[in-house]
N, C-alpha and C positions, 0 to 999 in steps of 0.2 A: 415653579419657576426655577427648576434646579439646573437646566442645561440647555444648550442650543440644540434645536431640532430641525433647522433649516438654516440657508444662507440669507445675508442680507440681499444678495442680488435676487434669489427666487421670490424673497417676500415683497421687494420692490415691484418686481414684473407683476406678480399676483394682484396687488393692490391697484396698480395701474389698471390691469384688465378689468377689475371689479368695480372701480370707479370711472372706467372708460375716458381715461385721460391720457393724452400723449405727451412724450417728452417736451415738445416744445410749449405746450400750455403749463405743464408742471415747473418748467423752467421759468416762466414768466411769474407763476404764483410764488415760488420760492426763493427767486433771486439766484438760483445756483445754475451755473453755466451750463449749456447743453451738452458740451463736451465732456463735463463732470458727471451729468447724468448718465450719458452714454457708458463712461467707465463703469458707474455704479451698476448699470443694468447688465453690462458685460461680465460683471464679476471680477473686473481688474482691480478696483480699489473699493472700499467701504467708506461710507459718509463719516465725518467727524461728528461729536455730539451735537454741535449746534446745527450740522446739516440734517442728522436724524430728526431733530426736533422740526425743523422747517417742511421736510417731507412729510412726517407723520401728520403735522397740523393742516397741510394742504390737501393730505389724502383723507384725513379725518380717521386716522388709524392709531393704535395704540404704539408708541415709541418702542417699548420692549419687544412687541410681536415683530415690528420691522427689523429689529436685531436679529431675530431667528429663535427667540425664547418662546417656550411652550405656555403661552397666555392667550386669551382671548384676542381678535384681530380688532373689534369694535372698540373705538375710544370711548364712547359712553359707558358701556358696560364695565369698562376698567375704571372709569372715574367714579362709578356707583360703589364698587368694591374698595375703591381706596377710601372714600367718604365713610363707608362702614368702619373702617380701621381708624377714623379721625386723624388722616395723616395725609402725606403726599410721598409718591416713590418717584424718585428720579432715576436716571440712568445710572448715575454714579452710586445710588442706593442699591440698586439692583445688582450691581457688579462690586459691592464693598467686599464680598468674600470671595472673588474670583481675581485671576490675573491672567494677562493674554498669553497665549501659547503662540510663540514666534515660528515664523518659518525658517530664519536664518539669522545669524548674527555676523556682520562683517564690518570692517572699519570703513570710514568714508562716507557713511549715510546714517539717517536717523532709523535705526533698526526697531524702534518702538513706534513707527509710524502705522497707521491704521492698515495700510496696503500688505504690510508684514505680518499682520495678525491673523493666523488660521482658525483660533478656536479661543475659548477661555476655560482655565483650570480652576476647580476649587481648591481653597487653602483652608489648613487647620490652625491657623495662628493670626493675631492681631497685626495688622498692618501698622508698621512705625512711620515716620516723617521720610520715606524713601520711596523710589520707583521699585516695582517689582514685574516680573516677567517670567515666564516658564520656557524651558527649552526640551526637546526630546534627546535622550541619549541615543547614541549611534555607535556601534563598536562593542568590543569586550575588553577595553583598557580598564576599566573600573569594576570588572567582576572582582569578587562575588557581590559586592554591596550595590552597584548600579549596573544594571543589565541593559542590552540593547532592548530599545522599545520604553524604558521607564521614561519617566518626566521628572524633572527637577525645577523647583521654584527657586528664582534668583533674586536677591536683594541687591539692587545696583548701587555699587560704590567701589571705591579705589582700595580703601584701606581692608586688610585682614589681620588676623592673628596667626601666628606660626601653626601649621597643621589643619587649617581650615580647608574645606573643599570650594574651590574658586572656579569660576569662570575666566579664562585666559584666552586672550586674543595673540597670536603670534604671526607676525609680518603682515598685519591686516587682513589675514585669512579667517574662515570659519572658526568660531570659538570652540574651544575644547574645556572640558571639566577635569580637573586633577587635584590631587591634594599638593597644598602648596606650604613649604617649610622656608622661614626666614634664614640665610646664612649671612655670615659677616660681611660678604661683598656681594651679595645677590639674594638669588632665591633657588630652590630646587622644586622641581615638578616631579609628583610621585604617582605612578599609576598603581592601582592596587593590584593588577594582575601581574604576578611575577615574571611573565615572559616579555614583559614591556620594561626597558631599562629606564632609571631615573635620569632626570635632564636637568643640568645646572645652568643657570644663566647669571652672568655678573651684571652689576648695574649698568655697566657699559654696553654690554651685549643689550639689555633692556632697552637701551635707549637707541641704539643702531638699528636693531633688528625691524621693528621695535617689538618688545613683549609687554603686554598691558593686563594688568588685574582689573576686571569690569565687573565683578560682582561675588557675591558669595553664596552657597548654596543654603537655603532656609528650610526647604522640604523634599523629601525625596518621595515620589508617586510610584509604586511598583506595578508593573504590567505583568499579570500572571496569566495572560492569553498565550 
């Protein structure tokens, strides 16, 4: 059960075909709007945890399988395995050592919403009382430590220590990762690649533009491909 091997959309369509159930009937059984089911089937959005439970129960399948994990589809078989372990496994438990990999981070919308999650990334640290997410590094401004295609796991917070690697939103556009130093009247963004110049923002600039610190880097996952 280490990783996702299929999409939520594919698993939902497969289960509906196997159970010979149409969207209209599934909508009635689950109480989920037919329009929402259509978006799930087409891969536009993924159901939240309560929706996954309702769908899995109506289709008599394992919730984790429906989410795309490499586990048996049949609900009964999984329940027997769980009973052998003398416990119960919730979706929260299954993903306790994973964080969502986001497609993009911009201002003005809930970037941790399910529809913005493209995968899940394993982490090597114990989560604290924060929200966490992962981003893919693009470009070479943070070479040689962070390369294009690497992933960073972010702890969502506004506070940081001078010198932390942070995620910054500038003018509401897509987030960037830089090393951030505190100045007397603002902050300095530092790229590790010397071909990129440091950028200073005063506190006034930060309010006007705006410039927002939205998280700190907790883990770097290198891509060696």
